N, C-alpha and C positions, 0 to 999 in steps of 0.2 A: 372879620367878614361874617363868620357864622353867627356871631352875637347880633349883628344888624339884621340878618335874615330872620332869625328867630323872633326878634322884636317886631319886624314888619308883619309877621303873621299873627301878632297879638299874644305872643307867649313871653314868659319871663325866663331869660336864659340863666342856667345854673352853671357856673364855671367850676369845673372839678380839677383839682390838682393832684397828680399822682407822681411818685418818684420816677425819675428817668431809668427805665428798666431795659430799654432796647439798645443793644450794642450796635445794630445796623442802622440806627437813626442817623441821617446825614447831618453833619455839623457844617457850619460856615467856616471851614478851615481855609487859611490863606495858602493857596496852592503854590505860590511862589517859594514857600518854605519847604515844598516836597523835595525829597532827595531820592536817588536811586537806591533800591534795596536788593538784597540777594534773592534770587529765584528760589521757590519752594518746590522741590521735586518728589514725586512718588514713583517708585519703581514697581511695575506690574508685569505680569506674563504667566505663561503656563507652568505648572509644577515641574520641577527638575530641569528647567531651562537655564538655571544659573543665577537667579535673582539675588539669593543670599551671598553667593560667591562674588558677584559683581559688587554688592554693597561692601563686603569685606575688603575687596581689592581697592575700591575707591577710598575706603576708610584708611587703609594702610598707606596710601600715597600722601595722606595729609601730614605735612611737615610738623604742624603743631602737635598733633596726637603722638607722633613718633618721638618727639622730644620728651613727652611725658610718659613714655613707655606704653604707648597704645591707649585705647579708650579704657579709662579706669572704671567707668560707670556707664551702663547702658540706660539711656533715658528716652529711647524711642525716636530720637532724632539727633542729627549731628550736622556739622558744617565741614566742608573741605575747601581748599584753595585751588583755583584754576592757575594756569601758568602766569597770568597777568595779575596775580594776587587778588583776584575777585573772588568773593565768597559764594558758595552754593550750599543751600540748606537741603538735606535729604531727610525725608520722613520714613522711618523704618516701619512700615505697616504690614500686617500679616495678610497680604493679598487684597482681593476685591471687597471682602466683608467690611473691613475697616474703612475703605474708601467710600463705599456706599452708605455706611453708617454715618459718616461725617456729613454726607449730602443729605441724608434723611433728617438730620438735625438742623439742616439749613446752613451748614458751614462749608463755604468753598475756600479751602486754604491752599489747595494745590495749584500751582501756576503751570507746570509742565509734567506730563506723564512720560517716563522712559519705558518703552515697551521692550521687554527682553524676549528674543526668539533664538532658540538653539539652531545653529547653522546646519546640524545634522538631522534635525527633527521637523523643522518647518512650522507652519501655521497650525495650531491645534485649537480644540474647543475653548480653552480658557484664554487663549490669545485673542480669539474673536470676542469673547465676553469682556476682556479688558478694553478692547477697542470700543465696544458699545457703551461701556460705563464712562470712559473718558469723553466720548462724543456727546453723550447725554449731559455731562457736566460742562460741555463746551471748553474742554481743556486741550491745548495743542499736544501732539504726540511726537516724540523722537524715537525712532526704531533703533535699538541696539541689537545687532545680530551677534550673539555670543558663540563661544566654542569655535571660532574661525581657524583655530590651529588644528582642528581634526580633519582627517583625509576625506570623510564622507560628506563634506559640506556642499550645499546646493543653494547659493545665495540668489542666483537669478530666479529660481523657482519661487523663493520666498517673496521677492520683489513683485513678481507677477501675481502671486496669490493675494498679496495685500492690496493690489489695484482694485479688487472687488469691493474693498471696504474704504475706498477713496483715500488710501495712503499711497501716494505715487512718489517714487524717488525722484531726486533732482536729475539723475542720469536718464530718467524716462520722461523728462520735461514736466515733472511735478514739483511740489514745494515742500515735501516731507523730507526731513533730515534723516538719513541712514548712516549708522556708524558700525563698521566691522570691528568687533573687539574679542579679546580673550581674557577672561577674568583670571584664569589659571596662570597664564604667562604675562599678565599685566600689559597686554598689547592694545595700543590705541586708546588707553584710558584718558590720556591728555586730550586726544581728539574728541572724545565723548564730552568731556568738560567744556571744551571750546564750543562744541555744537550747542550745548545747554546755555552757555553765555550768549551766543549768537541769537538763539531763539528768545532768550530773556530781553535782549536789547530791542528786538522787534516788538515785544510786548510792552516795552517802555514801563517797566515796573517801578512805581514810585510810592513813597509813603512819608508822612510827616515824622520827623524825629523829635518834635517838640510836643508839649502838652501831655495830658494824662494818657497812659498806655492802655491799649486794648489788645486782646488776644483770644486764642482758642486753646482749650484743654485737649492735649493729645493722649495723655495717660493719667490715671489717678489711682492712688493706693493708700492704704494706711500702714506706715512703717512702725515696727515696734518701738524703735528708739526715737524716731523723729515725729511720729503722729501722722496726721493727714498730709500727704505730699501730692503735688500735681506737677506733671510736665506740661509746660504751656509753650505756645508759639506766639511771640509778640507780632501783632499785625500793624500796629501804628503807635506813635508816641514814644515817650521815654519812660522806661520802668526803672524805679530806683528802690533800693533797700529802705525799708521803713514806710513805703506807700501803704495806704489803706485800699482795700479792694473788695469787689463783689465777684464771686465766681459761681455761676449757676444759682443755687438757692442758699449758698453759704457766703460768709465774708471773713475777713481777717486782716492782718497786718503782716507784710513781708519781713520775716525774721532773717531769712537767708536766701540767696539765689546762687544756684550751682549750675555752671555751664556743662556742655557735653564732655568736657575733659575732666570733670570732677572738681574743678577749681571754683572757690568762692568769688563772686563778682559783686559789684556795687550798682552797676547800670546795665541795661540791656536795650537794644533798639530793634526796629522792625525786621522780621524774618529770623530772629534769634530764638533758638530752642533752649529752654532752661528748666530746671527743677526749682520749684518755690516751696518754702516752708512757712507756716504761720496761718494755715486755714483752721477755722473752728470745727469744720466737719469735712468729710470726704466729698470731693466733687465727682462728676462723671465725664468720661471722654466725650468731647464735642460741646461741652459747656462753654458759654461765653464768659470772658474774663475782662473786667475793666476797672481802672483805678478811679477812686473818688477822693474828694478833698479831705473829708473828716471821717472819723470812726462812727459818728452819729449818723451821717449820711449812708454809710455802708450798712449799718444796722437797719435803717429805715427801708432800703431797697430790698435787703434780704428778707425782712419780715413781710414786706408786701408781696414778694414772690411766694413765700411759704403759705400765705393765707389762701392761695389758690384762686385769687380774684381774677376772673377772666375779663379781658378788655372787651368792651362792647364794640360791635361793628360801627365804624365811623360812617354816619349818615351823610355828613357834609364833607366834601373833599378838603384836605388840608391846604392844597394849593388851588386858589380860585380859578386858575386856568383849566384845571382838570374838571371843574364843575360842568363845563360845556364840552369837554373832549372825552367823554366816558367811552365813546365808541373805540377809541384807540387803546383802551385798557380792557380787552376782552378777557373773561375768565376762561382758562384752558382746562380741558378734561384730558389728562394724559392716558394714552392707550398703548397696550402691548398686544400685538397680534401674533399668535402661533397657529400655523396651519399645516395640513398634511402635504400639500403640494404648493409649489410656487404660484401656479395660476390662480388658485383660490385666494392666497394671501394678497396677490396683486389686485384681484377683483374687489376684494373687501376693502383694501386700502383705498382704491379709487372711489368706491361708493361712499365711504366715510368722509373722504376729503371734500366731497360735493355738498356735505351738510353745512349750511351757512345761516348765521344769525348775527344780529348787531351786537349782542352782549356776550355770547359764549361761542367757543369753537373747539372742535376736536383736535388733538395733537398726537400723532402717532410717533412714539419714541423708539419703537422697535417693531419690525415686521419680519418674521423668519419662519422657516419650516422646521418641523420636528417636535418632539414631545416637550410639554411645559416642564421646566426643571427648576431647581432651587435658585439658580442665578436669575432666572426670569422673575421669580418671586421677590428676591432681594432688590432687583432693579425697580420693580413695581412699588415696593415699600419705600425706597429712597426717593422715587419720583411721584409718589401718591397716585399711582396709575391703576387702571383696571386691566386685567388680563382677559383677552378674548381667545378662547380655544375653538378653532374652526375645524371640525372633524378630528379634534386632538384633545387628549386628556393629560392631566399632570401625572408624573410618577409619584410613588408613595411618599418620598422625602419632601417633594415640592408641595404635595397636598397637606402634609403635616405642618410644614413651615408656614404655608398660607394661613392655616387655621390659627397658628400661634401669633403670627404677625398681623392678623386680621386684614389680609390682602384678598380682594374680591376676584374670583375667577368665574367666568361665564362660558358656557359651551353652546355652540350652534352648529347646525348642519345645512341651514338655508340662509342665504345672504340677506334676504329682506327681513328675516326675523332678527338677525344681528343688527341691521340698520334701525329697526323699530326700537330695539333695546338702547342703542346709542342715542337716538332722539329723546327717549324717555330719560336717560341719564343726564343729557345736556339740559333738558327741561328742569331737572331737579336743581341745577346750578343757578336758574334764574330767580331773582328776587320776587317773592310772591306780591301780588297786588293787594293793598289794604284799602277796603272800602268802609268808610264810617257812616253810620246812620244814627240820627238824633231820634231818641225814642220818647223823650219828654223834657219839658222845661217848666221850672218852678221859680217863684220869687220868694226870697226870705223877707217876711213881714215883721217878725219879732224874735228875740233870742231868749231862750229859757235856760235855767240851770236846774238839772235833776241830780239828786244825790247819788243815784245809782249809775247814771249814764253820762254825767258831766254836762257840757254845753249842748243844747239841742236847738236846731234852726226851725222856728215856727214858719212854715212855708205854705204857699198856695200853688197848686199845679195849674199852669196857664195853657199848656199844650201837651197832647199825648198822655203818657202815664209815666210815673216814676217807680222803678222797681228796686226792691231790696237787692243788695250785693251787685248792683250794676256799676259799670264804669261811669265816673262822674267827674265833671269839672265845674269849678266855681269861677264865675266871670264878674269882675269889678271894674267899672269904667272902661270896658272894652278889653281888659287884660285878664289873662288866666292867672289866678292866684293859687289855685289848687287843682291837681289832676290825680284822682285816685279812685276811691270807691265809697259806696254807701255802706255804713255799718248796720244801721237799723232804721226802720220807719215806724212811727206811732200815729195811731188815730184814737182819740179819746182814751189815752193811756194804755192802749192795747197795741202790741206789736203786729204789724200787717206785712204782707209780701209786696203789695203794690197799691198805688193811689192814682185814681184816674183824674182826668181834666175837670177842673172847677172845684175840686175838694181841697180842704186844708189838712195839714199833717205836720208832725215833728220829724226832723231828720237829723241823724248823727252821722259823722263821717269817720273814716279810718285814719287815725293819726293826724287829725286836723281839727282845730277849734277856733281858728282865727278868722271866722266868717263874720260878716256884718249885715245889718239891715239893708235891704234893696239889692244885695248880691243876687246874681242870677245863677240857678243850678241847672246844668245840662246833663241829662242822663243819655248815654249813647252806647252803642255796640260797634265793634270792629269786626268785619268779615274778612278773613284771610283767603284770598282766591289764588290758587296755584296756577301758574302760567305754563304754557307749552311752547316749544320753538316753532310750531306750525300754526299757532293761534293768529 
């Protein structure tokens, strides 16, 4: 489609082939071959509420691991069996930082968040932060109320407090699953696993177990004995020992695969965590992993990524239906609002939500009261958001983190000033308007060869003026055969800056000598005009 459109406008299309480097590119997979896969769970919550204890308790209930004398090797993720022999994959991440870092890299690997709250301590700041991060990632939450064996528990208060964050228990006519557990006494751990399986069945998690495998790196390191090692989570396909693969900017061949029990395996399927050996260089957590057919292909993709070639913005929609439905794909500007009082936050949120445009829109991912903290900065980094402080400043740690992470924080005390800033920021997301102006036209009459300058087009200016170093295209039989720039202009063997209408001159072009007599030269300039949402 793009080729026909380019030709219609009188241009010659150049088809460029690049290695397939995008893991997220949709393939035409036969969905009839998709099979159910184990859910991937991340446990989050406030410090000292028992996340690690719960992880250890769940790990120790795993029959497979107990047969092998417990987990022999920590690889950052593991699997346990529910009562009906269905597998559950747990990612052992150090709190919110790793969760948001994965999101910042564009990897959504968590299917369900288990939110751990201590029965004797209730909802705390990090509990709220965990809820905000899970909701921003659009991941369902199961609440595990831990330490239910303690006498000072107040479960009803926890349920009531969580209603403010739209986590309403089924007992209160909501749809959020709550499970009362005790990691210490191993109470209701089976019920928690059942709840996870139930939630995963509602999500209908499926993936193909056929074809080349894809995955995400959870952890990466360089082992003294093994060399570069990575823990990956397979997201689709079948991973086999001996496969060639690309991982981030490196590549390799799988020499060994080790599961969470420390056992060598030959095959792995979706939602399986495993350690792989055989990389040429160390990878990074969050890197994409995918299998290719040959070592040569793996090298090509790796080399292409390392050269730092940026993909240009696609000017023509890949899907021709989207060519006419651009208004459905608005560019979003993510915003975090922190205010001194709830009323100001509400007023600012309402004012921002009223800003409308056909191509861009503001999206408030968090509106809260209180000082701007490190969690706000990490959420902004993960979501590529701007932080608006209304009568509120960041603490010292947040300011330092924002500078390191290059997160933008703006401060206001008048609402209309904040709105003006938002309108300006949204205007910056609009594609600028390009206006082209023809400055001069010339016709090539004769072609000369100069020892110093190579081929020169002996031309006559028929309209306007031709300027040195200007943007230029050469047109032959209505088709553009060259689009570049003028290298130099000569009149009577002297270099000149410009030639006016009616005069003859010699013209040489940058990296182009395939011009012919009767070709038309167009000299033009392009004005870039920035647009505003109120234009």
